[in-house]
BALUMDREN-246022 format. One record per residue: residue number from 1; chain; x, y, z of N, C-alpha, C in turn. Coordinates in Angstrom, 1 decimal, padded with zeros to 4 digits. Last residue first. Layout:
residues N
NUM / A / X / Y / Z / X / Y / Z / X / Y / Z
...
***
This chain:
residues 82
82 / A / 063.8 / 115.1 / 073.1 / 062.9 / 116.3 / 073.4 / 062.5 / 117.0 / 072.1
81 / A / 063.9 / 111.8 / 074.0 / 064.1 / 112.7 / 072.9 / 063.2 / 113.9 / 073.2
80 / A / 065.6 / 110.2 / 076.7 / 064.3 / 110.8 / 076.1 / 064.7 / 111.8 / 075.1
79 / A / 067.8 / 107.5 / 076.1 / 067.5 / 108.8 / 076.6 / 066.3 / 109.3 / 075.9
78 / A / 068.8 / 104.9 / 075.4 / 067.4 / 105.1 / 075.9 / 067.1 / 106.4 / 076.4
77 / A / 071.4 / 105.2 / 074.5 / 070.5 / 104.5 / 073.7 / 069.1 / 104.8 / 074.1
76 / A / 072.7 / 106.6 / 076.6 / 072.6 / 107.2 / 075.3 / 071.6 / 106.5 / 074.4
75 / A / 072.4 / 104.7 / 078.7 / 071.7 / 106.1 / 078.8 / 071.6 / 106.7 / 077.4
74 / A / 073.9 / 102.6 / 077.7 / 072.5 / 102.4 / 078.0 / 071.8 / 103.8 / 078.0
73 / A / 076.5 / 103.8 / 077.6 / 075.9 / 103.3 / 076.4 / 074.4 / 103.1 / 076.5
72 / A / 076.9 / 104.4 / 080.3 / 076.8 / 105.5 / 079.3 / 076.1 / 105.0 / 078.0
71 / A / 077.0 / 101.8 / 081.3 / 076.0 / 102.7 / 081.8 / 075.8 / 103.8 / 080.8
70 / A / 079.3 / 100.7 / 080.0 / 077.9 / 100.1 / 079.8 / 076.8 / 101.1 / 080.2
69 / A / 082.1 / 101.2 / 079.8 / 081.1 / 102.3 / 079.6 / 079.7 / 101.8 / 079.3
68 / A / 083.8 / 099.2 / 080.7 / 083.6 / 099.4 / 079.2 / 082.4 / 100.3 / 078.9
67 / A / 082.2 / 098.9 / 083.7 / 083.3 / 098.4 / 082.9 / 082.9 / 098.6 / 081.4
66 / A / 081.5 / 100.1 / 086.8 / 081.2 / 100.3 / 085.4 / 082.4 / 099.9 / 084.5
65 / A / 080.2 / 100.0 / 089.8 / 081.2 / 099.3 / 089.0 / 080.7 / 099.4 / 087.6
64 / A / 079.7 / 101.4 / 092.8 / 079.4 / 101.6 / 091.4 / 080.6 / 101.0 / 090.6
63 / A / 078.2 / 100.5 / 095.8 / 079.4 / 100.5 / 095.0 / 079.0 / 100.6 / 093.5
62 / A / 077.1 / 101.1 / 098.9 / 076.8 / 101.4 / 097.5 / 078.1 / 101.4 / 096.7
61 / A / 077.2 / 098.4 / 101.3 / 077.7 / 099.7 / 100.8 / 077.3 / 099.8 / 099.3
60 / A / 076.5 / 095.9 / 102.0 / 075.7 / 097.0 / 102.6 / 076.2 / 098.4 / 102.1
59 / A / 077.7 / 093.6 / 101.1 / 078.5 / 094.5 / 101.9 / 077.7 / 095.6 / 102.6
58 / A / 075.7 / 092.2 / 099.8 / 076.4 / 091.5 / 100.9 / 077.2 / 092.5 / 101.7
57 / A / 074.7 / 094.0 / 097.9 / 073.7 / 093.3 / 098.8 / 074.5 / 092.7 / 100.0
56 / A / 077.0 / 095.0 / 096.5 / 076.3 / 095.9 / 097.5 / 075.3 / 095.1 / 098.4
55 / A / 079.8 / 092.9 / 096.2 / 078.4 / 093.2 / 095.8 / 077.7 / 094.0 / 096.9
54 / A / 082.3 / 092.2 / 097.2 / 082.2 / 093.6 / 096.6 / 080.7 / 093.9 / 096.2
53 / A / 082.3 / 089.7 / 098.2 / 083.1 / 090.7 / 098.9 / 082.9 / 092.1 / 098.4
52 / A / 080.9 / 088.2 / 096.5 / 080.2 / 088.5 / 097.7 / 081.0 / 089.6 / 098.5
51 / A / 081.9 / 089.8 / 093.4 / 081.7 / 088.6 / 094.2 / 081.0 / 089.1 / 095.5
50 / A / 082.7 / 091.0 / 090.2 / 081.9 / 091.1 / 091.4 / 081.8 / 089.8 / 092.1
49 / A / 084.5 / 090.3 / 088.2 / 084.4 / 091.7 / 088.6 / 083.6 / 091.9 / 089.9
48 / A / 087.1 / 087.8 / 088.3 / 085.7 / 088.2 / 088.2 / 085.6 / 089.6 / 088.7
47 / A / 089.4 / 085.5 / 087.0 / 089.2 / 086.9 / 087.4 / 087.7 / 087.3 / 087.2
46 / A / 090.8 / 082.6 / 087.9 / 089.7 / 083.1 / 087.2 / 089.4 / 084.5 / 087.8
45 / A / 093.6 / 080.5 / 087.7 / 093.1 / 081.8 / 088.2 / 092.0 / 082.3 / 087.3
44 / A / 094.6 / 077.2 / 088.8 / 094.1 / 078.1 / 087.7 / 093.4 / 079.3 / 088.4
43 / A / 097.3 / 077.0 / 091.2 / 095.9 / 076.7 / 090.8 / 095.5 / 077.6 / 089.6
42 / A / 100.0 / 075.6 / 092.8 / 099.6 / 076.4 / 091.7 / 098.2 / 076.0 / 091.3
41 / A / 100.8 / 075.5 / 096.3 / 100.4 / 074.9 / 095.1 / 100.0 / 075.9 / 094.1
40 / A / 101.2 / 076.8 / 098.7 / 102.3 / 076.6 / 097.9 / 102.0 / 075.9 / 096.6
39 / A / 099.0 / 077.6 / 100.2 / 099.6 / 076.3 / 100.5 / 100.7 / 075.9 / 099.6
38 / A / 098.3 / 080.0 / 099.1 / 099.0 / 080.0 / 100.4 / 099.6 / 078.7 / 100.7
37 / A / 099.0 / 079.7 / 095.5 / 098.1 / 079.9 / 096.6 / 098.9 / 079.8 / 097.9
36 / A / 099.9 / 081.1 / 092.5 / 100.4 / 080.3 / 093.6 / 099.6 / 080.6 / 094.9
35 / A / 098.0 / 080.9 / 089.6 / 098.4 / 081.7 / 090.7 / 098.9 / 080.7 / 091.8
34 / A / 097.5 / 081.1 / 086.0 / 097.6 / 080.4 / 087.3 / 098.1 / 081.3 / 088.3
33 / A / 095.6 / 081.3 / 083.0 / 096.4 / 081.9 / 084.0 / 096.4 / 081.0 / 085.3
32 / A / 093.9 / 079.9 / 081.4 / 095.3 / 079.8 / 081.1 / 096.2 / 080.4 / 082.1
31 / A / 091.2 / 077.9 / 082.6 / 091.9 / 079.2 / 082.6 / 093.3 / 078.9 / 082.2
30 / A / 087.8 / 076.6 / 082.8 / 089.2 / 076.4 / 082.5 / 089.9 / 077.8 / 082.4
29 / A / 085.4 / 075.3 / 085.2 / 085.9 / 076.4 / 084.3 / 087.4 / 076.2 / 084.1
28 / A / 084.5 / 073.6 / 087.1 / 084.9 / 073.0 / 085.8 / 085.4 / 074.0 / 084.8
27 / A / 085.6 / 074.0 / 090.5 / 084.9 / 074.4 / 089.4 / 085.3 / 073.6 / 088.1
26 / A / 086.0 / 074.7 / 094.0 / 086.1 / 073.8 / 092.9 / 085.2 / 074.2 / 091.8
25 / A / 087.9 / 077.4 / 095.4 / 086.7 / 076.5 / 095.4 / 086.9 / 075.6 / 094.2
24 / A / 089.3 / 080.2 / 097.1 / 089.5 / 078.9 / 096.4 / 088.3 / 078.0 / 096.5
23 / A / 089.5 / 083.7 / 096.6 / 089.0 / 082.5 / 097.3 / 089.2 / 081.3 / 096.4
22 / A / 090.4 / 087.1 / 097.1 / 090.6 / 085.8 / 096.4 / 090.1 / 084.7 / 097.3
21 / A / 089.9 / 090.5 / 096.5 / 089.5 / 089.4 / 097.3 / 089.7 / 088.1 / 096.5
20 / A / 089.9 / 093.0 / 095.4 / 091.2 / 092.3 / 095.6 / 091.0 / 091.1 / 096.5
19 / A / 087.6 / 094.3 / 094.6 / 088.0 / 094.3 / 096.0 / 089.2 / 093.6 / 096.4
18 / A / 087.6 / 094.0 / 091.8 / 087.2 / 095.3 / 092.4 / 087.5 / 095.4 / 093.8
17 / A / 088.4 / 091.4 / 091.2 / 089.3 / 092.4 / 090.9 / 088.9 / 093.8 / 091.5
16 / A / 088.4 / 088.5 / 092.8 / 087.5 / 089.6 / 092.6 / 088.4 / 090.9 / 092.4
15 / A / 089.4 / 085.5 / 091.7 / 089.9 / 086.8 / 092.2 / 088.9 / 087.9 / 091.8
14 / A / 089.3 / 082.1 / 092.5 / 088.6 / 083.2 / 091.9 / 089.1 / 084.5 / 092.5
13 / A / 091.1 / 079.2 / 091.8 / 091.1 / 080.4 / 092.6 / 090.3 / 081.5 / 091.8
12 / A / 090.1 / 075.8 / 091.8 / 090.5 / 077.0 / 091.1 / 090.4 / 078.1 / 092.1
11 / A / 090.1 / 072.2 / 091.7 / 090.2 / 073.4 / 092.5 / 090.7 / 074.6 / 091.7
10 / A / 088.0 / 070.6 / 089.3 / 089.2 / 070.7 / 090.0 / 089.1 / 072.0 / 090.8
9 / A / 086.6 / 068.4 / 087.1 / 086.2 / 069.2 / 088.2 / 087.4 / 069.3 / 089.2
8 / A / 086.4 / 068.1 / 083.7 / 087.3 / 068.0 / 084.8 / 086.9 / 069.0 / 085.9
7 / A / 083.1 / 067.0 / 082.5 / 084.3 / 067.9 / 082.6 / 085.1 / 067.7 / 083.8
6 / A / 082.2 / 063.7 / 081.4 / 082.1 / 064.8 / 082.4 / 083.3 / 065.7 / 082.4
5 / A / 082.7 / 061.7 / 079.7 / 081.8 / 062.7 / 079.3 / 081.6 / 063.8 / 080.2
4 / A / 084.4 / 059.5 / 080.5 / 084.9 / 060.5 / 079.6 / 083.9 / 061.5 / 079.0
3 / A / 081.9 / 056.9 / 081.0 / 083.3 / 057.5 / 081.2 / 083.6 / 058.6 / 080.1
2 / A / 078.7 / 057.0 / 082.4 / 079.6 / 056.8 / 081.3 / 080.9 / 057.5 / 081.6
1 / A / 077.8 / 055.2 / 085.4 / 078.0 / 056.4 / 084.7 / 078.9 / 056.2 / 083.5
***
C-alpha cells in the first residue's frame, strides 16, 4: 500500500444531542471539540442529531426532531394553492 494517502483512523466519541447518548468508535472524521471519556483519556467529540438511541425505527417511539424549521420550510414551499 502507498504511504501517506490514507486518512487518520482513530477513536472518537459520538454524542447524540437529542437523547444525550454517547458512544465511542473509530472514525476518520475530524473535530476541534474534545471530551474526557470514562477511561480518563481525551477523544475528539462529534455531535449528531440522530443515532440508534433516538431513531424511531430502533426505539419504537415516535420522535419529532426538527432543526432549523425544515418541516415548516417544506410545508410552505409545497403547500396547495387554493
